[in-house]
PDB file of N, CA, C and O in Angstrom:
ATOM      1  N   UNK A   1       0.816  -1.208   0.008  1.00  0.00           N
ATOM      2  CA  UNK A   1      -0.014   0.017  -0.022  1.00  0.00           C
ATOM      3  C   UNK A   1       0.885   1.287   0.004  1.00  0.00           C
ATOM      4  O   UNK A   1       0.505   2.321  -0.544  1.00  0.00           O
ATOM      5  N   UNK A   2       2.025   1.204   0.615  1.00  0.00           N
ATOM      6  CA  UNK A   2       2.908   2.352   0.719  1.00  0.00           C
ATOM      7  C   UNK A   2       3.239   2.932  -0.682  1.00  0.00           C
ATOM      8  O   UNK A   2       3.261   4.147  -0.877  1.00  0.00           O
ATOM      9  N   UNK A   3       3.489   2.036  -1.631  1.00  0.00           N
ATOM     10  CA  UNK A   3       3.947   2.534  -2.951  1.00  0.00           C
ATOM     11  C   UNK A   3       2.743   3.312  -3.535  1.00  0.00           C
ATOM     12  O   UNK A   3       3.003   4.342  -4.159  1.00  0.00           O
ATOM     13  N   UNK A   4       1.603   2.973  -3.415  1.00  0.00           N
ATOM     14  CA  UNK A   4       0.393   3.616  -4.044  1.00  0.00           C
ATOM     15  C   UNK A   4       0.388   5.032  -3.384  1.00  0.00           C
ATOM     16  O   UNK A   4       0.331   6.046  -4.080  1.00  0.00           O
ATOM     17  N   UNK A   5       0.445   5.070  -2.105  1.00  0.00           N
ATOM     18  CA  UNK A   5       0.469   6.493  -1.413  1.00  0.00           C
ATOM     19  C   UNK A   5       1.588   7.342  -1.887  1.00  0.00           C
ATOM     20  O   UNK A   5       1.404   8.539  -2.104  1.00  0.00           O
ATOM     21  N   UNK A   6       2.736   6.774  -2.055  1.00  0.00           N
ATOM     22  CA  UNK A   6       3.932   7.551  -2.535  1.00  0.00           C
ATOM     23  C   UNK A   6       3.631   8.113  -3.968  1.00  0.00           C
ATOM     24  O   UNK A   6       3.977   9.251  -4.282  1.00  0.00           O
ATOM     25  N   UNK A   7       3.018   7.330  -4.763  1.00  0.00           N
ATOM     26  CA  UNK A   7       2.749   7.738  -6.165  1.00  0.00           C
ATOM     27  C   UNK A   7       1.690   8.856  -6.152  1.00  0.00           C
ATOM     28  O   UNK A   7       1.779   9.829  -6.901  1.00  0.00           O
ATOM     29  N   UNK A   8       0.676   8.681  -5.268  1.00  0.00           N
ATOM     30  CA  UNK A   8      -0.332   9.728  -5.138  1.00  0.00           C
ATOM     31  C   UNK A   8       0.307  11.053  -4.672  1.00  0.00           C
ATOM     32  O   UNK A   8       0.005  12.131  -5.185  1.00  0.00           O
ATOM     33  N   UNK A   9       1.193  10.924  -3.686  1.00  0.00           N
ATOM     34  CA  UNK A   9       1.888  12.187  -3.158  1.00  0.00           C
ATOM     35  C   UNK A   9       2.677  12.785  -4.322  1.00  0.00           C
ATOM     36  O   UNK A   9       2.564  13.990  -4.546  1.00  0.00           O
ATOM     37  N   UNK A  10       3.434  12.054  -5.041  1.00  0.00           N
ATOM     38  CA  UNK A  10       4.273  12.564  -6.068  1.00  0.00           C
ATOM     39  C   UNK A  10       3.330  13.194  -7.250  1.00  0.00           C
ATOM     40  O   UNK A  10       3.696  14.216  -7.830  1.00  0.00           O
ATOM     41  N   UNK A  11       2.299  12.645  -7.528  1.00  0.00           N
ATOM     42  CA  UNK A  11       1.368  13.221  -8.504  1.00  0.00           C
ATOM     43  C   UNK A  11       0.844  14.601  -8.005  1.00  0.00           C
ATOM     44  O   UNK A  11       0.711  15.555  -8.771  1.00  0.00           O
ATOM     45  N   UNK A  12       0.554  14.650  -6.677  1.00  0.00           N
ATOM     46  CA  UNK A  12       0.014  15.945  -6.065  1.00  0.00           C
ATOM     47  C   UNK A  12       1.202  16.972  -6.170  1.00  0.00           C
ATOM     48  O   UNK A  12       1.027  18.113  -6.597  1.00  0.00           O
ATOM     49  N   UNK A  13       2.347  16.522  -5.779  1.00  0.00           N
ATOM     50  CA  UNK A  13       3.479  17.509  -5.880  1.00  0.00           C
ATOM     51  C   UNK A  13       3.691  18.010  -7.188  1.00  0.00           C
ATOM     52  O   UNK A  13       3.949  19.205  -7.333  1.00  0.00           O
ATOM     53  N   UNK A  14       3.608  17.196  -8.218  1.00  0.00           N
ATOM     54  CA  UNK A  14       3.788  17.663  -9.618  1.00  0.00           C
ATOM     55  C   UNK A  14       2.635  18.602 -10.041  1.00  0.00           C
ATOM     56  O   UNK A  14       2.856  19.607 -10.716  1.00  0.00           O
ATOM     57  N   UNK A  15       1.397  18.245  -9.628  1.00  0.00           N
ATOM     58  CA  UNK A  15       0.226  19.036 -10.011  1.00  0.00           C
ATOM     59  C   UNK A  15       0.353  20.460  -9.361  1.00  0.00           C
ATOM     60  O   UNK A  15       0.030  21.475  -9.979  1.00  0.00           O
ATOM     61  N   UNK A  16       0.811  20.475  -8.162  1.00  0.00           N
ATOM     62  CA  UNK A  16       0.986  21.734  -7.442  1.00  0.00           C
ATOM     63  C   UNK A  16       2.239  22.463  -7.685  1.00  0.00           C
ATOM     64  O   UNK A  16       2.452  23.551  -7.149  1.00  0.00           O
ATOM     65  N   UNK A  17       3.084  21.885  -8.488  1.00  0.00           N
ATOM     66  CA  UNK A  17       4.392  22.481  -9.010  1.00  0.00           C
ATOM     67  C   UNK A  17       5.268  22.741  -7.703  1.00  0.00           C
ATOM     68  O   UNK A  17       5.812  23.823  -7.479  1.00  0.00           O
ATOM     69  N   UNK A  18       5.338  21.718  -6.932  1.00  0.00           N
ATOM     70  CA  UNK A  18       6.305  21.823  -5.730  1.00  0.00           C
ATOM     71  C   UNK A  18       7.774  21.805  -6.383  1.00  0.00           C
ATOM     72  O   UNK A  18       8.022  21.319  -7.487  1.00  0.00           O
ATOM     73  N   UNK A  19       8.621  22.356  -5.606  1.00  0.00           N
ATOM     74  CA  UNK A  19      10.096  22.237  -6.083  1.00  0.00           C
ATOM     75  C   UNK A  19      10.998  21.886  -4.926  1.00  0.00           C
ATOM     76  O   UNK A  19      10.593  21.748  -3.771  1.00  0.00           O
ATOM     77  N   UNK A  20      12.145  21.761  -5.284  1.00  0.00           N
ATOM     78  CA  UNK A  20      13.205  21.394  -4.305  1.00  0.00           C
ATOM     79  C   UNK A  20      14.515  22.230  -4.463  1.00  0.00           C
ATOM     80  O   UNK A  20      14.976  22.375  -5.595  1.00  0.00           O
ATOM     81  N   UNK A  21      15.081  22.735  -3.482  1.00  0.00           N
ATOM     82  CA  UNK A  21      16.259  23.449  -3.576  1.00  0.00           C
ATOM     83  C   UNK A  21      17.335  22.599  -2.741  1.00  0.00           C
ATOM     84  O   UNK A  21      17.074  22.134  -1.632  1.00  0.00           O
ATOM     85  N   UNK A  22      18.420  22.464  -3.309  1.00  0.00           N
ATOM     86  CA  UNK A  22      19.489  21.644  -2.636  1.00  0.00           C
ATOM     87  C   UNK A  22      19.796  22.053  -1.254  1.00  0.00           C
ATOM     88  O   UNK A  22      20.058  23.239  -1.053  1.00  0.00           O
ATOM     89  N   UNK A  23      19.795  21.192  -0.252  1.00  0.00           N
ATOM     90  CA  UNK A  23      20.133  21.477   1.137  1.00  0.00           C
ATOM     91  C   UNK A  23      18.888  21.865   1.951  1.00  0.00           C
ATOM     92  O   UNK A  23      19.022  22.230   3.119  1.00  0.00           O
ATOM     93  N   UNK A  24      17.736  21.799   1.395  1.00  0.00           N
ATOM     94  CA  UNK A  24      16.442  22.100   2.094  1.00  0.00           C
ATOM     95  C   UNK A  24      15.621  20.778   2.193  1.00  0.00           C
ATOM     96  O   UNK A  24      15.789  19.838   1.416  1.00  0.00           O
ATOM     97  N   UNK A  25      14.749  20.784   3.183  1.00  0.00           N
ATOM     98  CA  UNK A  25      13.753  19.736   3.377  1.00  0.00           C
ATOM     99  C   UNK A  25      12.625  20.161   4.176  1.00  0.00           C
ATOM    100  O   UNK A  25      12.874  20.852   5.164  1.00  0.00           O
ATOM    101  N   UNK A  26      11.466  19.871   3.920  1.00  0.00           N
ATOM    102  CA  UNK A  26      10.284  20.026   4.728  1.00  0.00           C
ATOM    103  C   UNK A  26      10.061  21.521   5.100  1.00  0.00           C
ATOM    104  O   UNK A  26       9.472  21.836   6.134  1.00  0.00           O
ATOM    105  N   UNK A  27      10.517  22.358   4.283  1.00  0.00           N
ATOM    106  CA  UNK A  27      10.271  23.843   4.625  1.00  0.00           C
ATOM    107  C   UNK A  27       9.728  24.512   3.418  1.00  0.00           C
ATOM    108  O   UNK A  27       9.840  24.015   2.298  1.00  0.00           O
ATOM    109  N   UNK A  28       9.132  25.653   3.655  1.00  0.00           N
ATOM    110  CA  UNK A  28       8.759  26.506   2.567  1.00  0.00           C
ATOM    111  C   UNK A  28       9.866  27.464   2.263  1.00  0.00           C
ATOM    112  O   UNK A  28      10.386  28.139   3.151  1.00  0.00           O
ATOM    113  N   UNK A  29      10.213  27.521   1.053  1.00  0.00           N
ATOM    114  CA  UNK A  29      11.404  28.309   0.622  1.00  0.00           C
ATOM    115  C   UNK A  29      11.020  29.834   0.706  1.00  0.00           C
ATOM    116  O   UNK A  29      10.042  30.303   0.122  1.00  0.00           O
ATOM    117  N   UNK A  30      11.839  30.522   1.448  1.00  0.00           N
ATOM    118  CA  UNK A  30      11.654  31.982   1.556  1.00  0.00           C
ATOM    119  C   UNK A  30      12.900  32.611   0.976  1.00  0.00           C
ATOM    120  O   UNK A  30      13.908  31.926   0.802  1.00  0.00           O
ATOM    121  N   UNK A  31      12.862  33.840   0.686  1.00  0.00           N
ATOM    122  CA  UNK A  31      13.997  34.602   0.134  1.00  0.00           C
ATOM    123  C   UNK A  31      15.199  34.492   1.102  1.00  0.00           C
ATOM    124  O   UNK A  31      16.292  34.238   0.596  1.00  0.00           O
ATOM    125  N   UNK A  32      15.115  34.654   2.418  1.00  0.00           N
ATOM    126  CA  UNK A  32      16.271  34.523   3.237  1.00  0.00           C
ATOM    127  C   UNK A  32      16.836  33.111   3.273  1.00  0.00           C
ATOM    128  O   UNK A  32      18.046  32.916   3.389  1.00  0.00           O
ATOM    129  N   UNK A  33      15.946  32.130   3.174  1.00  0.00           N
ATOM    130  CA  UNK A  33      16.384  30.711   3.186  1.00  0.00           C
ATOM    131  C   UNK A  33      17.182  30.486   1.826  1.00  0.00           C
ATOM    132  O   UNK A  33      18.263  29.896   1.833  1.00  0.00           O
ATOM    133  N   UNK A  34      16.632  30.957   0.708  1.00  0.00           N
ATOM    134  CA  UNK A  34      17.318  30.932  -0.600  1.00  0.00           C
ATOM    135  C   UNK A  34      18.709  31.513  -0.569  1.00  0.00           C
ATOM    136  O   UNK A  34      19.660  30.897  -1.053  1.00  0.00           O
ATOM    137  N   UNK A  35      18.836  32.734   0.016  1.00  0.00           N
ATOM    138  CA  UNK A  35      20.093  33.351   0.089  1.00  0.00           C
ATOM    139  C   UNK A  35      21.019  32.608   0.901  1.00  0.00           C
ATOM    140  O   UNK A  35      22.182  32.517   0.509  1.00  0.00           O
ATOM    141  N   UNK A  36      20.626  32.002   2.099  1.00  0.00           N
ATOM    142  CA  UNK A  36      21.476  31.207   2.889  1.00  0.00           C
ATOM    143  C   UNK A  36      21.955  30.001   2.188  1.00  0.00           C
ATOM    144  O   UNK A  36      23.119  29.631   2.342  1.00  0.00           O
ATOM    145  N   UNK A  37      21.128  29.362   1.424  1.00  0.00           N
ATOM    146  CA  UNK A  37      21.540  28.182   0.619  1.00  0.00           C
ATOM    147  C   UNK A  37      22.492  28.508  -0.478  1.00  0.00           C
ATOM    148  O   UNK A  37      23.391  27.730  -0.799  1.00  0.00           O
ATOM    149  N   UNK A  38      22.280  29.747  -1.095  1.00  0.00           N
ATOM    150  CA  UNK A  38      23.228  30.200  -2.154  1.00  0.00           C
ATOM    151  C   UNK A  38      24.599  30.423  -1.587  1.00  0.00           C
ATOM    152  O   UNK A  38      25.609  30.158  -2.239  1.00  0.00           O
ATOM    153  N   UNK A  39      24.631  30.943  -0.290  1.00  0.00           N
ATOM    154  CA  UNK A  39      26.087  31.069   0.292  1.00  0.00           C
ATOM    155  C   UNK A  39      26.618  29.740   0.778  1.00  0.00           C
ATOM    156  O   UNK A  39      27.828  29.520   0.824  1.00  0.00           O
ATOM    157  N   UNK A  40      25.683  28.833   1.150  1.00  0.00           N
ATOM    158  CA  UNK A  40      26.175  27.509   1.620  1.00  0.00           C
ATOM    159  C   UNK A  40      26.626  26.632   0.537  1.00  0.00           C
ATOM    160  O   UNK A  40      27.687  26.012   0.605  1.00  0.00           O
ATOM    161  N   UNK A  41      25.762  26.571  -0.540  1.00  0.00           N
ATOM    162  CA  UNK A  41      26.147  25.657  -1.697  1.00  0.00           C
ATOM    163  C   UNK A  41      25.990  26.432  -3.063  1.00  0.00           C
ATOM    164  O   UNK A  41      25.105  26.145  -3.870  1.00  0.00           O
ATOM    165  N   UNK A  42      26.867  27.382  -3.249  1.00  0.00           N
ATOM    166  CA  UNK A  42      26.665  28.290  -4.439  1.00  0.00           C
ATOM    167  C   UNK A  42      26.604  27.530  -5.785  1.00  0.00           C
ATOM    168  O   UNK A  42      25.750  27.835  -6.618  1.00  0.00           O
ATOM    169  N   UNK A  43      27.486  26.562  -6.002  1.00  0.00           N
ATOM    170  CA  UNK A  43      27.477  25.869  -7.215  1.00  0.00           C
ATOM    171  C   UNK A  43      26.223  24.999  -7.470  1.00  0.00           C
ATOM    172  O   UNK A  43      25.811  24.764  -8.607  1.00  0.00           O
ATOM    173  N   UNK A  44      25.663  24.553  -6.381  1.00  0.00           N
ATOM    174  CA  UNK A  44      24.449  23.641  -6.482  1.00  0.00           C
ATOM    175  C   UNK A  44      23.198  24.456  -6.637  1.00  0.00           C
ATOM    176  O   UNK A  44      22.274  24.044  -7.338  1.00  0.00           O
ATOM    177  N   UNK A  45      23.145  25.616  -5.992  1.00  0.00           N
ATOM    178  CA  UNK A  45      21.835  26.331  -5.871  1.00  0.00           C
ATOM    179  C   UNK A  45      21.725  27.488  -6.997  1.00  0.00           C
ATOM    180  O   UNK A  45      20.621  27.941  -7.297  1.00  0.00           O
ATOM    181  N   UNK A  46      22.808  27.904  -7.551  1.00  0.00           N
ATOM    182  CA  UNK A  46      22.716  29.112  -8.508  1.00  0.00           C
ATOM    183  C   UNK A  46      21.739  28.738  -9.629  1.00  0.00           C
ATOM    184  O   UNK A  46      20.870  29.563  -9.911  1.00  0.00           O
ATOM    185  N   UNK A  47      21.791  27.644 -10.257  1.00  0.00           N
ATOM    186  CA  UNK A  47      20.819  27.280 -11.369  1.00  0.00           C
ATOM    187  C   UNK A  47      19.469  27.178 -10.915  1.00  0.00           C
ATOM    188  O   UNK A  47      18.549  27.574 -11.631  1.00  0.00           O
ATOM    189  N   UNK A  48      19.254  26.641  -9.698  1.00  0.00           N
ATOM    190  CA  UNK A  48      18.002  26.561  -9.114  1.00  0.00           C
ATOM    191  C   UNK A  48      17.400  27.982  -8.854  1.00  0.00           C
ATOM    192  O   UNK A  48      16.207  28.200  -9.060  1.00  0.00           O
ATOM    193  N   UNK A  49      18.207  28.884  -8.423  1.00  0.00           N
ATOM    194  CA  UNK A  49      17.741  30.254  -8.190  1.00  0.00           C
ATOM    195  C   UNK A  49      17.294  30.811  -9.480  1.00  0.00           C
ATOM    196  O   UNK A  49      16.256  31.473  -9.478  1.00  0.00           O
ATOM    197  N   UNK A  50      17.953  30.627 -10.603  1.00  0.00           N
ATOM    198  CA  UNK A  50      17.580  31.121 -11.934  1.00  0.00           C
ATOM    199  C   UNK A  50      16.209  30.533 -12.301  1.00  0.00           C
ATOM    200  O   UNK A  50      15.303  31.234 -12.750  1.00  0.00           O
ATOM    201  N   UNK A  51      16.103  29.249 -12.097  1.00  0.00           N
ATOM    202  CA  UNK A  51      14.734  28.604 -12.487  1.00  0.00           C
ATOM    203  C   UNK A  51      13.594  29.115 -11.603  1.00  0.00           C
ATOM    204  O   UNK A  51      12.480  29.341 -12.075  1.00  0.00           O
ATOM    205  N   UNK A  52      13.890  29.290 -10.324  1.00  0.00           N
ATOM    206  CA  UNK A  52      12.844  29.851  -9.376  1.00  0.00           C
ATOM    207  C   UNK A  52      12.390  31.241  -9.825  1.00  0.00           C
ATOM    208  O   UNK A  52      11.198  31.511  -9.977  1.00  0.00           O
ATOM    209  N   UNK A  53      13.345  32.078 -10.022  1.00  0.00           N
ATOM    210  CA  UNK A  53      13.041  33.467 -10.355  1.00  0.00           C
ATOM    211  C   UNK A  53      12.344  33.541 -11.743  1.00  0.00           C
ATOM    212  O   UNK A  53      11.537  34.438 -11.987  1.00  0.00           O
ATOM    213  N   UNK A  54      12.651  32.639 -12.596  1.00  0.00           N
ATOM    214  CA  UNK A  54      12.027  32.651 -14.018  1.00  0.00           C
ATOM    215  C   UNK A  54      10.634  32.213 -13.811  1.00  0.00           C
ATOM    216  O   UNK A  54       9.787  32.689 -14.567  1.00  0.00           O
ATOM    217  N   UNK A  55      10.266  31.370 -12.893  1.00  0.00           N
ATOM    218  CA  UNK A  55       8.972  30.768 -12.764  1.00  0.00           C
ATOM    219  C   UNK A  55       8.045  31.482 -11.686  1.00  0.00           C
ATOM    220  O   UNK A  55       6.991  30.962 -11.321  1.00  0.00           O
ATOM    221  N   UNK A  56       8.467  32.626 -11.229  1.00  0.00           N
ATOM    222  CA  UNK A  56       7.718  33.401 -10.206  1.00  0.00           C
ATOM    223  C   UNK A  56       6.421  33.955 -10.898  1.00  0.00           C
ATOM    224  O   UNK A  56       5.623  34.638 -10.256  1.00  0.00           O
TER     225      UNK A  56
END
């Protein structure tokens, strides 16, 4: 049963256009958190920042 729930959850995430930023989990991304992650993982997060800003 777990796999069915996981698929349903993933479909919901896709429908609602959830995203992920490297180094974050279970939090809503705010501008201060994005800036913190950019400083912490610049090479990993820079492209994600571009995509986030583009899709605002």
